[in-house]
PyMOL commands that place a pseudoatom at each C-alpha (Angstrom):
pseudoatom trace, name=CA, resn=MET, resi=1, chain=A, elem=C, hetatm=0, pos=[0.000, 0.000, 0.000]
pseudoatom trace, name=CA, resn=SER, resi=2, chain=A, elem=C, hetatm=0, pos=[1.366, 3.425, -0.929]
pseudoatom trace, name=CA, resn=ILE, resi=3, chain=A, elem=C, hetatm=0, pos=[1.861, 6.124, 1.696]
pseudoatom trace, name=CA, resn=LEU, resi=4, chain=A, elem=C, hetatm=0, pos=[-0.836, 8.226, 0.021]
pseudoatom trace, name=CA, resn=ALA, resi=5, chain=A, elem=C, hetatm=0, pos=[-3.344, 5.363, 0.105]
pseudoatom trace, name=CA, resn=TYR, resi=6, chain=A, elem=C, hetatm=0, pos=[-2.447, 4.681, 3.727]
pseudoatom trace, name=CA, resn=LYS, resi=7, chain=A, elem=C, hetatm=0, pos=[-3.068, 8.309, 4.683]
pseudoatom trace, name=CA, resn=LYS, resi=8, chain=A, elem=C, hetatm=0, pos=[-6.433, 8.263, 2.903]
pseudoatom trace, name=CA, resn=GLN, resi=9, chain=A, elem=C, hetatm=0, pos=[-7.408, 5.106, 4.762]
pseudoatom trace, name=CA, resn=ILE, resi=10, chain=A, elem=C, hetatm=0, pos=[-6.437, 6.636, 8.116]
pseudoatom trace, name=CA, resn=GLY, resi=11, chain=A, elem=C, hetatm=0, pos=[-8.407, 9.775, 7.228]
pseudoatom trace, name=CA, resn=THR, resi=12, chain=A, elem=C, hetatm=0, pos=[-11.490, 7.697, 6.449]
pseudoatom trace, name=CA, resn=ILE, resi=13, chain=A, elem=C, hetatm=0, pos=[-11.180, 5.811, 9.733]
pseudoatom trace, name=CA, resn=ASN, resi=14, chain=A, elem=C, hetatm=0, pos=[-10.855, 9.063, 11.683]
pseudoatom trace, name=CA, resn=ARG, resi=15, chain=A, elem=C, hetatm=0, pos=[-13.974, 10.466, 10.023]
pseudoatom trace, name=CA, resn=ILE, resi=16, chain=A, elem=C, hetatm=0, pos=[-15.920, 7.331, 10.869]
pseudoatom trace, name=CA, resn=LEU, resi=17, chain=A, elem=C, hetatm=0, pos=[-14.763, 7.490, 14.490]
pseudoatom trace, name=CA, resn=ALA, resi=18, chain=A, elem=C, hetatm=0, pos=[-15.688, 11.171, 14.730]
pseudoatom trace, name=CA, resn=MET, resi=19, chain=A, elem=C, hetatm=0, pos=[-19.167, 10.499, 13.334]
pseudoatom trace, name=CA, resn=SER, resi=20, chain=A, elem=C, hetatm=0, pos=[-19.616, 7.587, 15.745]
pseudoatom trace, name=CA, resn=LEU, resi=21, chain=A, elem=C, hetatm=0, pos=[-18.733, 9.884, 18.640]
pseudoatom trace, name=CA, resn=VAL, resi=22, chain=A, elem=C, hetatm=0, pos=[-21.256, 12.493, 17.509]
pseudoatom trace, name=CA, resn=LEU, resi=23, chain=A, elem=C, hetatm=0, pos=[-23.991, 9.870, 17.211]
pseudoatom trace, name=CA, resn=ALA, resi=24, chain=A, elem=C, hetatm=0, pos=[-23.114, 8.462, 20.628]
pseudoatom trace, name=CA, resn=LEU, resi=25, chain=A, elem=C, hetatm=0, pos=[-23.400, 11.921, 22.193]
pseudoatom trace, name=CA, resn=ALA, resi=26, chain=A, elem=C, hetatm=0, pos=[-26.711, 12.482, 20.441]
pseudoatom trace, name=CA, resn=VAL, resi=27, chain=A, elem=C, hetatm=0, pos=[-28.074, 9.297, 21.977]
pseudoatom trace, name=CA, resn=THR, resi=28, chain=A, elem=C, hetatm=0, pos=[-26.683, 10.078, 25.421]
pseudoatom trace, name=CA, resn=PHE, resi=29, chain=A, elem=C, hetatm=0, pos=[-27.748, 13.731, 25.456]
pseudoatom trace, name=CA, resn=PRO, resi=30, chain=A, elem=C, hetatm=0, pos=[-30.615, 13.884, 22.943]
pseudoatom trace, name=CA, resn=TRP, resi=31, chain=A, elem=C, hetatm=0, pos=[-31.956, 17.259, 24.070]
pseudoatom trace, name=CA, resn=ARG, resi=32, chain=A, elem=C, hetatm=0, pos=[-28.592, 19.011, 23.977]
pseudoatom trace, name=CA, resn=ALA, resi=33, chain=A, elem=C, hetatm=0, pos=[-27.709, 17.485, 20.632]
pseudoatom trace, name=CA, resn=ALA, resi=34, chain=A, elem=C, hetatm=0, pos=[-30.964, 18.765, 19.124]
pseudoatom trace, name=CA, resn=HIS, resi=35, chain=A, elem=C, hetatm=0, pos=[-30.759, 22.211, 20.694]
pseudoatom trace, name=CA, resn=ALA, resi=36, chain=A, elem=C, hetatm=0, pos=[-27.464, 24.033, 20.415]
pseudoatom trace, name=CA, resn=ALA, resi=37, chain=A, elem=C, hetatm=0, pos=[-28.937, 27.134, 22.042]
pseudoatom trace, name=CA, resn=VAL, resi=38, chain=A, elem=C, hetatm=0, pos=[-31.491, 27.487, 24.822]
pseudoatom trace, name=CA, resn=THR, resi=39, chain=A, elem=C, hetatm=0, pos=[-33.691, 30.405, 25.817]
pseudoatom trace, name=CA, resn=ILE, resi=40, chain=A, elem=C, hetatm=0, pos=[-34.973, 30.660, 29.363]
pseudoatom trace, name=CA, resn=LEU, resi=41, chain=A, elem=C, hetatm=0, pos=[-37.534, 33.174, 30.618]
pseudoatom trace, name=CA, resn=ALA, resi=42, chain=A, elem=C, hetatm=0, pos=[-36.995, 34.170, 34.253]
pseudoatom trace, name=CA, resn=PHE, resi=43, chain=A, elem=C, hetatm=0, pos=[-40.477, 35.383, 35.169]
pseudoatom trace, name=CA, resn=GLY, resi=44, chain=A, elem=C, hetatm=0, pos=[-40.871, 36.843, 38.623]
pseudoatom trace, name=CA, resn=ASP, resi=45, chain=A, elem=C, hetatm=0, pos=[-40.703, 39.793, 40.975]
pseudoatom trace, name=CA, resn=SER, resi=46, chain=A, elem=C, hetatm=0, pos=[-37.852, 41.870, 42.420]
pseudoatom trace, name=CA, resn=LEU, resi=47, chain=A, elem=C, hetatm=0, pos=[-35.929, 38.716, 43.365]
pseudoatom trace, name=CA, resn=THR, resi=48, chain=A, elem=C, hetatm=0, pos=[-35.701, 37.943, 39.668]
pseudoatom trace, name=CA, resn=ALA, resi=49, chain=A, elem=C, hetatm=0, pos=[-35.476, 41.542, 38.446]
pseudoatom trace, name=CA, resn=GLY, resi=50, chain=A, elem=C, hetatm=0, pos=[-32.396, 42.227, 40.574]
pseudoatom trace, name=CA, resn=LEU, resi=51, chain=A, elem=C, hetatm=0, pos=[-33.610, 45.046, 42.804]
pseudoatom trace, name=CA, resn=GLY, resi=52, chain=A, elem=C, hetatm=0, pos=[-30.691, 46.690, 44.592]
pseudoatom trace, name=CA, resn=VAL, resi=53, chain=A, elem=C, hetatm=0, pos=[-27.879, 45.031, 42.644]
pseudoatom trace, name=CA, resn=ALA, resi=54, chain=A, elem=C, hetatm=0, pos=[-26.120, 45.986, 39.423]
pseudoatom trace, name=CA, resn=ALA, resi=55, chain=A, elem=C, hetatm=0, pos=[-27.678, 44.680, 36.222]
pseudoatom trace, name=CA, resn=ASP, resi=56, chain=A, elem=C, hetatm=0, pos=[-24.812, 42.255, 35.661]
pseudoatom trace, name=CA, resn=GLN, resi=57, chain=A, elem=C, hetatm=0, pos=[-25.319, 40.829, 39.168]
pseudoatom trace, name=CA, resn=SER, resi=58, chain=A, elem=C, hetatm=0, pos=[-29.008, 40.003, 38.783]
pseudoatom trace, name=CA, resn=PHE, resi=59, chain=A, elem=C, hetatm=0, pos=[-30.290, 36.444, 38.988]
pseudoatom trace, name=CA, resn=PRO, resi=60, chain=A, elem=C, hetatm=0, pos=[-30.963, 36.021, 35.234]
pseudoatom trace, name=CA, resn=VAL, resi=61, chain=A, elem=C, hetatm=0, pos=[-27.508, 37.279, 34.261]
pseudoatom trace, name=CA, resn=ARG, resi=62, chain=A, elem=C, hetatm=0, pos=[-25.722, 35.122, 36.801]
pseudoatom trace, name=CA, resn=LEU, resi=63, chain=A, elem=C, hetatm=0, pos=[-27.810, 32.062, 35.879]
pseudoatom trace, name=CA, resn=GLU, resi=64, chain=A, elem=C, hetatm=0, pos=[-26.936, 32.583, 32.222]
pseudoatom trace, name=CA, resn=ALA, resi=65, chain=A, elem=C, hetatm=0, pos=[-23.246, 32.818, 33.127]
pseudoatom trace, name=CA, resn=ALA, resi=66, chain=A, elem=C, hetatm=0, pos=[-23.458, 29.607, 35.158]
pseudoatom trace, name=CA, resn=LEU, resi=67, chain=A, elem=C, hetatm=0, pos=[-25.136, 27.756, 32.288]
pseudoatom trace, name=CA, resn=ARG, resi=68, chain=A, elem=C, hetatm=0, pos=[-22.560, 29.011, 29.796]
pseudoatom trace, name=CA, resn=ALA, resi=69, chain=A, elem=C, hetatm=0, pos=[-19.776, 27.903, 32.131]
pseudoatom trace, name=CA, resn=ARG, resi=70, chain=A, elem=C, hetatm=0, pos=[-21.199, 24.397, 31.756]
pseudoatom trace, name=CA, resn=GLY, resi=71, chain=A, elem=C, hetatm=0, pos=[-21.090, 24.527, 27.994]
pseudoatom trace, name=CA, resn=LEU, resi=72, chain=A, elem=C, hetatm=0, pos=[-24.655, 25.550, 27.183]
pseudoatom trace, name=CA, resn=ASP, resi=73, chain=A, elem=C, hetatm=0, pos=[-25.296, 28.316, 24.674]
pseudoatom trace, name=CA, resn=ALA, resi=74, chain=A, elem=C, hetatm=0, pos=[-27.895, 29.831, 26.979]
pseudoatom trace, name=CA, resn=ARG, resi=75, chain=A, elem=C, hetatm=0, pos=[-29.812, 33.089, 27.016]
pseudoatom trace, name=CA, resn=VAL, resi=76, chain=A, elem=C, hetatm=0, pos=[-31.781, 33.973, 30.136]
pseudoatom trace, name=CA, resn=VAL, resi=77, chain=A, elem=C, hetatm=0, pos=[-34.350, 36.722, 29.626]
pseudoatom trace, name=CA, resn=ASN, resi=78, chain=A, elem=C, hetatm=0, pos=[-35.054, 38.917, 32.639]
pseudoatom trace, name=CA, resn=ALA, resi=79, chain=A, elem=C, hetatm=0, pos=[-38.843, 39.179, 32.970]
pseudoatom trace, name=CA, resn=GLY, resi=80, chain=A, elem=C, hetatm=0, pos=[-38.821, 40.203, 36.614]
pseudoatom trace, name=CA, resn=VAL, resi=81, chain=A, elem=C, hetatm=0, pos=[-40.864, 43.197, 37.768]
pseudoatom trace, name=CA, resn=SER, resi=82, chain=A, elem=C, hetatm=0, pos=[-40.252, 44.591, 41.243]
pseudoatom trace, name=CA, resn=GLY, resi=83, chain=A, elem=C, hetatm=0, pos=[-43.355, 44.596, 43.408]
pseudoatom trace, name=CA, resn=ASP, resi=84, chain=A, elem=C, hetatm=0, pos=[-45.259, 42.094, 41.307]
pseudoatom trace, name=CA, resn=THR, resi=85, chain=A, elem=C, hetatm=0, pos=[-47.810, 39.919, 43.031]
pseudoatom trace, name=CA, resn=THR, resi=86, chain=A, elem=C, hetatm=0, pos=[-49.168, 36.787, 41.416]
pseudoatom trace, name=CA, resn=SER, resi=87, chain=A, elem=C, hetatm=0, pos=[-52.133, 38.854, 40.199]
pseudoatom trace, name=CA, resn=ALA, resi=88, chain=A, elem=C, hetatm=0, pos=[-49.806, 41.276, 38.405]
pseudoatom trace, name=CA, resn=GLY, resi=89, chain=A, elem=C, hetatm=0, pos=[-47.775, 38.393, 37.001]
pseudoatom trace, name=CA, resn=LEU, resi=90, chain=A, elem=C, hetatm=0, pos=[-50.883, 36.712, 35.654]
pseudoatom trace, name=CA, resn=ALA, resi=91, chain=A, elem=C, hetatm=0, pos=[-51.916, 39.933, 33.927]
pseudoatom trace, name=CA, resn=ARG, resi=92, chain=A, elem=C, hetatm=0, pos=[-48.653, 40.169, 31.972]
pseudoatom trace, name=CA, resn=LEU, resi=93, chain=A, elem=C, hetatm=0, pos=[-47.741, 36.529, 31.439]
pseudoatom trace, name=CA, resn=ASP, resi=94, chain=A, elem=C, hetatm=0, pos=[-49.339, 36.094, 28.037]
pseudoatom trace, name=CA, resn=TRP, resi=95, chain=A, elem=C, hetatm=0, pos=[-47.500, 38.954, 26.339]
pseudoatom trace, name=CA, resn=SER, resi=96, chain=A, elem=C, hetatm=0, pos=[-44.242, 37.997, 28.048]
pseudoatom trace, name=CA, resn=LEU, resi=97, chain=A, elem=C, hetatm=0, pos=[-44.122, 34.623, 26.292]
pseudoatom trace, name=CA, resn=VAL, resi=98, chain=A, elem=C, hetatm=0, pos=[-42.340, 35.843, 23.187]
pseudoatom trace, name=CA, resn=GLY, resi=99, chain=A, elem=C, hetatm=0, pos=[-40.387, 33.614, 20.825]
pseudoatom trace, name=CA, resn=ASN, resi=100, chain=A, elem=C, hetatm=0, pos=[-39.359, 30.002, 21.289]
pseudoatom trace, name=CA, resn=LEU, resi=101, chain=A, elem=C, hetatm=0, pos=[-38.799, 29.356, 24.972]
pseudoatom trace, name=CA, resn=ASP, resi=102, chain=A, elem=C, hetatm=0, pos=[-37.092, 26.232, 26.237]
pseudoatom trace, name=CA, resn=LEU, resi=103, chain=A, elem=C, hetatm=0, pos=[-37.927, 26.884, 29.884]
pseudoatom trace, name=CA, resn=VAL, resi=104, chain=A, elem=C, hetatm=0, pos=[-39.777, 29.331, 32.121]
pseudoatom trace, name=CA, resn=VAL, resi=105, chain=A, elem=C, hetatm=0, pos=[-38.542, 29.771, 35.688]
pseudoatom trace, name=CA, resn=LEU, resi=106, chain=A, elem=C, hetatm=0, pos=[-41.701, 30.929, 37.460]
pseudoatom trace, name=CA, resn=GLU, resi=107, chain=A, elem=C, hetatm=0, pos=[-40.822, 32.847, 40.637]
pseudoatom trace, name=CA, resn=LEU, resi=108, chain=A, elem=C, hetatm=0, pos=[-43.778, 34.673, 42.189]
pseudoatom trace, name=CA, resn=GLY, resi=109, chain=A, elem=C, hetatm=0, pos=[-45.563, 34.727, 45.514]
pseudoatom trace, name=CA, resn=ALA, resi=110, chain=A, elem=C, hetatm=0, pos=[-43.219, 36.578, 47.854]
pseudoatom trace, name=CA, resn=ASN, resi=111, chain=A, elem=C, hetatm=0, pos=[-45.135, 39.851, 47.587]
pseudoatom trace, name=CA, resn=ASP, resi=112, chain=A, elem=C, hetatm=0, pos=[-48.431, 38.062, 48.106]
pseudoatom trace, name=CA, resn=ALA, resi=113, chain=A, elem=C, hetatm=0, pos=[-47.140, 36.774, 51.430]
pseudoatom trace, name=CA, resn=LEU, resi=114, chain=A, elem=C, hetatm=0, pos=[-45.665, 40.128, 52.436]
pseudoatom trace, name=CA, resn=ARG, resi=115, chain=A, elem=C, hetatm=0, pos=[-49.053, 41.754, 51.824]
pseudoatom trace, name=CA, resn=GLY, resi=116, chain=A, elem=C, hetatm=0, pos=[-50.977, 39.014, 53.568]
pseudoatom trace, name=CA, resn=ILE, resi=117, chain=A, elem=C, hetatm=0, pos=[-52.972, 38.158, 50.442]
pseudoatom trace, name=CA, resn=ALA, resi=118, chain=A, elem=C, hetatm=0, pos=[-55.233, 35.159, 50.937]
pseudoatom trace, name=CA, resn=PRO, resi=119, chain=A, elem=C, hetatm=0, pos=[-53.385, 31.971, 49.951]
pseudoatom trace, name=CA, resn=ALA, resi=120, chain=A, elem=C, hetatm=0, pos=[-56.409, 30.890, 47.913]
pseudoatom trace, name=CA, resn=VAL, resi=121, chain=A, elem=C, hetatm=0, pos=[-55.955, 33.955, 45.686]
pseudoatom trace, name=CA, resn=THR, resi=122, chain=A, elem=C, hetatm=0, pos=[-52.239, 33.271, 45.257]
pseudoatom trace, name=CA, resn=GLU, resi=123, chain=A, elem=C, hetatm=0, pos=[-52.912, 29.656, 44.368]
pseudoatom trace, name=CA, resn=ALA, resi=124, chain=A, elem=C, hetatm=0, pos=[-55.616, 30.537, 41.860]
pseudoatom trace, name=CA, resn=ASN, resi=125, chain=A, elem=C, hetatm=0, pos=[-53.302, 32.985, 40.088]
pseudoatom trace, name=CA, resn=LEU, resi=126, chain=A, elem=C, hetatm=0, pos=[-50.402, 30.551, 39.920]
pseudoatom trace, name=CA, resn=ASP, resi=127, chain=A, elem=C, hetatm=0, pos=[-52.775, 27.817, 38.795]
pseudoatom trace, name=CA, resn=ARG, resi=128, chain=A, elem=C, hetatm=0, pos=[-53.927, 29.934, 35.855]
pseudoatom trace, name=CA, resn=MET, resi=129, chain=A, elem=C, hetatm=0, pos=[-50.331, 30.784, 34.922]
pseudoatom trace, name=CA, resn=LEU, resi=130, chain=A, elem=C, hetatm=0, pos=[-49.303, 27.141, 34.944]
pseudoatom trace, name=CA, resn=ALA, resi=131, chain=A, elem=C, hetatm=0, pos=[-52.360, 26.273, 32.872]
pseudoatom trace, name=CA, resn=GLN, resi=132, chain=A, elem=C, hetatm=0, pos=[-51.371, 28.875, 30.268]
pseudoatom trace, name=CA, resn=LEU, resi=133, chain=A, elem=C, hetatm=0, pos=[-47.831, 27.538, 30.116]
pseudoatom trace, name=CA, resn=ALA, resi=134, chain=A, elem=C, hetatm=0, pos=[-49.073, 23.957, 29.848]
pseudoatom trace, name=CA, resn=ALA, resi=135, chain=A, elem=C, hetatm=0, pos=[-51.357, 24.957, 26.975]
pseudoatom trace, name=CA, resn=ARG, resi=136, chain=A, elem=C, hetatm=0, pos=[-48.345, 26.404, 25.166]
pseudoatom trace, name=CA, resn=LYS, resi=137, chain=A, elem=C, hetatm=0, pos=[-46.321, 23.264, 25.919]
pseudoatom trace, name=CA, resn=VAL, resi=138, chain=A, elem=C, hetatm=0, pos=[-43.558, 25.256, 27.589]
pseudoatom trace, name=CA, resn=ARG, resi=139, chain=A, elem=C, hetatm=0, pos=[-41.278, 23.607, 30.139]
pseudoatom trace, name=CA, resn=VAL, resi=140, chain=A, elem=C, hetatm=0, pos=[-41.629, 25.146, 33.602]
pseudoatom trace, name=CA, resn=LEU, resi=141, chain=A, elem=C, hetatm=0, pos=[-39.515, 25.146, 36.735]
pseudoatom trace, name=CA, resn=LEU, resi=142, chain=A, elem=C, hetatm=0, pos=[-41.685, 26.366, 39.598]
pseudoatom trace, name=CA, resn=ALA, resi=143, chain=A, elem=C, hetatm=0, pos=[-39.747, 28.287, 42.250]
pseudoatom trace, name=CA, resn=GLY, resi=144, chain=A, elem=C, hetatm=0, pos=[-41.404, 27.969, 45.612]
pseudoatom trace, name=CA, resn=MET, resi=145, chain=A, elem=C, hetatm=0, pos=[-41.649, 30.547, 48.351]
pseudoatom trace, name=CA, resn=LEU, resi=146, chain=A, elem=C, hetatm=0, pos=[-42.216, 30.337, 52.111]
pseudoatom trace, name=CA, resn=ALA, resi=147, chain=A, elem=C, hetatm=0, pos=[-44.394, 32.690, 54.104]
pseudoatom trace, name=CA, resn=PRO, resi=148, chain=A, elem=C, hetatm=0, pos=[-42.685, 34.944, 56.685]
pseudoatom trace, name=CA, resn=PRO, resi=149, chain=A, elem=C, hetatm=0, pos=[-43.135, 33.461, 60.185]
pseudoatom trace, name=CA, resn=ASN, resi=150, chain=A, elem=C, hetatm=0, pos=[-44.692, 36.671, 61.535]
pseudoatom trace, name=CA, resn=LEU, resi=151, chain=A, elem=C, hetatm=0, pos=[-47.879, 35.918, 59.565]
pseudoatom trace, name=CA, resn=GLY, resi=152, chain=A, elem=C, hetatm=0, pos=[-48.664, 33.016, 61.865]
pseudoatom trace, name=CA, resn=ALA, resi=153, chain=A, elem=C, hetatm=0, pos=[-48.691, 29.258, 61.627]
pseudoatom trace, name=CA, resn=GLU, resi=154, chain=A, elem=C, hetatm=0, pos=[-52.121, 28.980, 59.986]
pseudoatom trace, name=CA, resn=TYR, resi=155, chain=A, elem=C, hetatm=0, pos=[-51.301, 31.385, 57.167]
pseudoatom trace, name=CA, resn=GLY, resi=156, chain=A, elem=C, hetatm=0, pos=[-47.856, 29.839, 56.726]
pseudoatom trace, name=CA, resn=ALA, resi=157, chain=A, elem=C, hetatm=0, pos=[-49.224, 26.302, 56.437]
pseudoatom trace, name=CA, resn=ALA, resi=158, chain=A, elem=C, hetatm=0, pos=[-51.797, 27.366, 53.830]
pseudoatom trace, name=CA, resn=PHE, resi=159, chain=A, elem=C, hetatm=0, pos=[-49.345, 29.448, 51.802]
pseudoatom trace, name=CA, resn=ASN, resi=160, chain=A, elem=C, hetatm=0, pos=[-46.413, 27.020, 51.897]
pseudoatom trace, name=CA, resn=ALA, resi=161, chain=A, elem=C, hetatm=0, pos=[-48.580, 24.162, 50.634]
pseudoatom trace, name=CA, resn=ILE, resi=162, chain=A, elem=C, hetatm=0, pos=[-49.443, 26.015, 47.406]
pseudoatom trace, name=CA, resn=PHE, resi=163, chain=A, elem=C, hetatm=0, pos=[-46.260, 25.299, 45.500]
pseudoatom trace, name=CA, resn=PRO, resi=164, chain=A, elem=C, hetatm=0, pos=[-45.882, 21.527, 46.075]
pseudoatom trace, name=CA, resn=ARG, resi=165, chain=A, elem=C, hetatm=0, pos=[-49.568, 21.055, 45.334]
pseudoatom trace, name=CA, resn=LEU, resi=166, chain=A, elem=C, hetatm=0, pos=[-49.430, 22.935, 42.022]
pseudoatom trace, name=CA, resn=ALA, resi=167, chain=A, elem=C, hetatm=0, pos=[-46.185, 21.261, 40.992]
pseudoatom trace, name=CA, resn=GLN, resi=168, chain=A, elem=C, hetatm=0, pos=[-47.861, 17.903, 41.461]
pseudoatom trace, name=CA, resn=LYS, resi=169, chain=A, elem=C, hetatm=0, pos=[-51.048, 19.002, 39.669]
pseudoatom trace, name=CA, resn=TYR, resi=170, chain=A, elem=C, hetatm=0, pos=[-49.176, 20.136, 36.557]
pseudoatom trace, name=CA, resn=SER, resi=171, chain=A, elem=C, hetatm=0, pos=[-46.328, 17.606, 36.779]
pseudoatom trace, name=CA, resn=VAL, resi=172, chain=A, elem=C, hetatm=0, pos=[-43.681, 20.325, 36.755]
pseudoatom trace, name=CA, resn=PRO, resi=173, chain=A, elem=C, hetatm=0, pos=[-40.407, 20.300, 38.698]
pseudoatom trace, name=CA, resn=LEU, resi=174, chain=A, elem=C, hetatm=0, pos=[-40.324, 22.328, 41.902]
pseudoatom trace, name=CA, resn=TYR, resi=175, chain=A, elem=C, hetatm=0, pos=[-37.436, 24.191, 43.467]
pseudoatom trace, name=CA, resn=PRO, resi=176, chain=A, elem=C, hetatm=0, pos=[-38.947, 24.297, 46.958]
pseudoatom trace, name=CA, resn=PHE, resi=177, chain=A, elem=C, hetatm=0, pos=[-37.620, 27.665, 48.188]
pseudoatom trace, name=CA, resn=PHE, resi=178, chain=A, elem=C, hetatm=0, pos=[-36.104, 30.278, 45.903]
pseudoatom trace, name=CA, resn=LEU, resi=179, chain=A, elem=C, hetatm=0, pos=[-34.261, 31.942, 48.823]
pseudoatom trace, name=CA, resn=ASP, resi=180, chain=A, elem=C, hetatm=0, pos=[-32.889, 28.681, 50.197]
pseudoatom trace, name=CA, resn=GLY, resi=181, chain=A, elem=C, hetatm=0, pos=[-29.604, 29.340, 51.991]
pseudoatom trace, name=CA, resn=VAL, resi=182, chain=A, elem=C, hetatm=0, pos=[-30.108, 33.099, 51.740]
pseudoatom trace, name=CA, resn=ALA, resi=183, chain=A, elem=C, hetatm=0, pos=[-33.202, 33.979, 53.782]
pseudoatom trace, name=CA, resn=ALA, resi=184, chain=A, elem=C, hetatm=0, pos=[-32.310, 35.311, 57.242]
pseudoatom trace, name=CA, resn=GLN, resi=185, chain=A, elem=C, hetatm=0, pos=[-28.587, 35.206, 56.386]
pseudoatom trace, name=CA, resn=ALA, resi=186, chain=A, elem=C, hetatm=0, pos=[-27.453, 38.794, 56.950]
pseudoatom trace, name=CA, resn=PRO, resi=187, chain=A, elem=C, hetatm=0, pos=[-24.134, 38.510, 55.035]
pseudoatom trace, name=CA, resn=LEU, resi=188, chain=A, elem=C, hetatm=0, pos=[-26.083, 37.463, 51.930]
pseudoatom trace, name=CA, resn=LEU, resi=189, chain=A, elem=C, hetatm=0, pos=[-28.804, 40.118, 52.135]
pseudoatom trace, name=CA, resn=GLN, resi=190, chain=A, elem=C, hetatm=0, pos=[-29.093, 43.801, 51.406]
pseudoatom trace, name=CA, resn=ASN, resi=191, chain=A, elem=C, hetatm=0, pos=[-29.835, 46.256, 54.187]
pseudoatom trace, name=CA, resn=ASP, resi=192, chain=A, elem=C, hetatm=0, pos=[-33.578, 45.660, 53.832]
pseudoatom trace, name=CA, resn=GLY, resi=193, chain=A, elem=C, hetatm=0, pos=[-33.062, 42.122, 55.093]
pseudoatom trace, name=CA, resn=MET, resi=194, chain=A, elem=C, hetatm=0, pos=[-35.142, 40.681, 52.238]
pseudoatom trace, name=CA, resn=HIS, resi=195, chain=A, elem=C, hetatm=0, pos=[-33.348, 41.022, 48.914]
pseudoatom trace, name=CA, resn=PRO, resi=196, chain=A, elem=C, hetatm=0, pos=[-30.127, 39.147, 48.148]
pseudoatom trace, name=CA, resn=ASN, resi=197, chain=A, elem=C, hetatm=0, pos=[-26.897, 41.027, 47.633]
pseudoatom trace, name=CA, resn=PRO, resi=198, chain=A, elem=C, hetatm=0, pos=[-24.480, 39.831, 44.909]
pseudoatom trace, name=CA, resn=ARG, resi=199, chain=A, elem=C, hetatm=0, pos=[-23.172, 37.064, 47.164]
pseudoatom trace, name=CA, resn=GLY, resi=200, chain=A, elem=C, hetatm=0, pos=[-26.719, 36.007, 47.915]
pseudoatom trace, name=CA, resn=VAL, resi=201, chain=A, elem=C, hetatm=0, pos=[-27.568, 35.890, 44.215]
pseudoatom trace, name=CA, resn=GLU, resi=202, chain=A, elem=C, hetatm=0, pos=[-24.655, 33.521, 43.639]
pseudoatom trace, name=CA, resn=VAL, resi=203, chain=A, elem=C, hetatm=0, pos=[-25.961, 31.239, 46.393]
pseudoatom trace, name=CA, resn=ILE, resi=204, chain=A, elem=C, hetatm=0, pos=[-29.409, 31.215, 44.771]
pseudoatom trace, name=CA, resn=VAL, resi=205, chain=A, elem=C, hetatm=0, pos=[-27.930, 30.414, 41.368]
pseudoatom trace, name=CA, resn=ALA, resi=206, chain=A, elem=C, hetatm=0, pos=[-25.784, 27.604, 42.772]
pseudoatom trace, name=CA, resn=GLY, resi=207, chain=A, elem=C, hetatm=0, pos=[-28.819, 26.093, 44.474]
pseudoatom trace, name=CA, resn=ILE, resi=208, chain=A, elem=C, hetatm=0, pos=[-31.227, 26.256, 41.555]
pseudoatom trace, name=CA, resn=LEU, resi=209, chain=A, elem=C, hetatm=0, pos=[-28.768, 25.454, 38.752]
pseudoatom trace, name=CA, resn=PRO, resi=210, chain=A, elem=C, hetatm=0, pos=[-29.012, 21.628, 38.978]
pseudoatom trace, name=CA, resn=HIS, resi=211, chain=A, elem=C, hetatm=0, pos=[-32.810, 21.946, 38.859]
pseudoatom trace, name=CA, resn=VAL, resi=212, chain=A, elem=C, hetatm=0, pos=[-32.630, 24.168, 35.779]
pseudoatom trace, name=CA, resn=LEU, resi=213, chain=A, elem=C, hetatm=0, pos=[-30.335, 21.709, 34.004]
pseudoatom trace, name=CA, resn=LYS, resi=214, chain=A, elem=C, hetatm=0, pos=[-32.594, 18.785, 34.885]
pseudoatom trace, name=CA, resn=ALA, resi=215, chain=A, elem=C, hetatm=0, pos=[-35.690, 20.696, 33.732]
pseudoatom trace, name=CA, resn=LEU, resi=216, chain=A, elem=C, hetatm=0, pos=[-34.035, 21.491, 30.390]
pseudoatom trace, name=CA, resn=GLU, resi=217, chain=A, elem=C, hetatm=0, pos=[-33.191, 17.833, 29.763]
pseudoatom trace, name=CA, resn=THR, resi=218, chain=A, elem=C, hetatm=0, pos=[-36.642, 16.543, 30.690]
pseudoatom trace, name=CA, resn=PRO, resi=219, chain=A, elem=C, hetatm=0, pos=[-38.795, 15.731, 27.638]
for i in range(1, 219): cmd.bond("trace and resi %d" % i, "trace and resi %d" % (i + 1))
show_as sticks, trace
zoom trace
């Protein structure tokens, strides 16, 4: 066999091996192989919007950076509005669902609890939002919230049960508490004691990131 023929044969073998690797990855990670880029809508209140921190330190920006660090061509759209209750979120959800979305991170309810809104109202609003998203066949990661303890045990029990119940009803993944690891931790909060500072945002992102990745890869 001539050297030229040998080189051609080696080249053919390498191409076959490369194609086999691509096919193997497509089988192992079918969603990622089919979607080179992902678009996530972070839909929520001031915790999503980034109240009190620089724009590049907000939750959507830091989540996007974390996803990109793991090799995903991700874009996270900031659809957070400070002060939004679930009623306000419901009113703007439909026109916020623009373009092809791979996932919606639904984070609302904190302002309902702070205002003492009846848990039944909060649940009805979230229920309607999840129904809209289900009708559009959009993946959802529901971010749960816990009622402040000063509202009493009865209110807390009714409010806290909303998120697991709705997650089960609509078969969507639940991140039980958006402020997990941050709530009541002074070094991670701004002076108001409620909103995360940049360090707190990083803790939130680190906590929710595995749930986002799992939600993206779920058919």
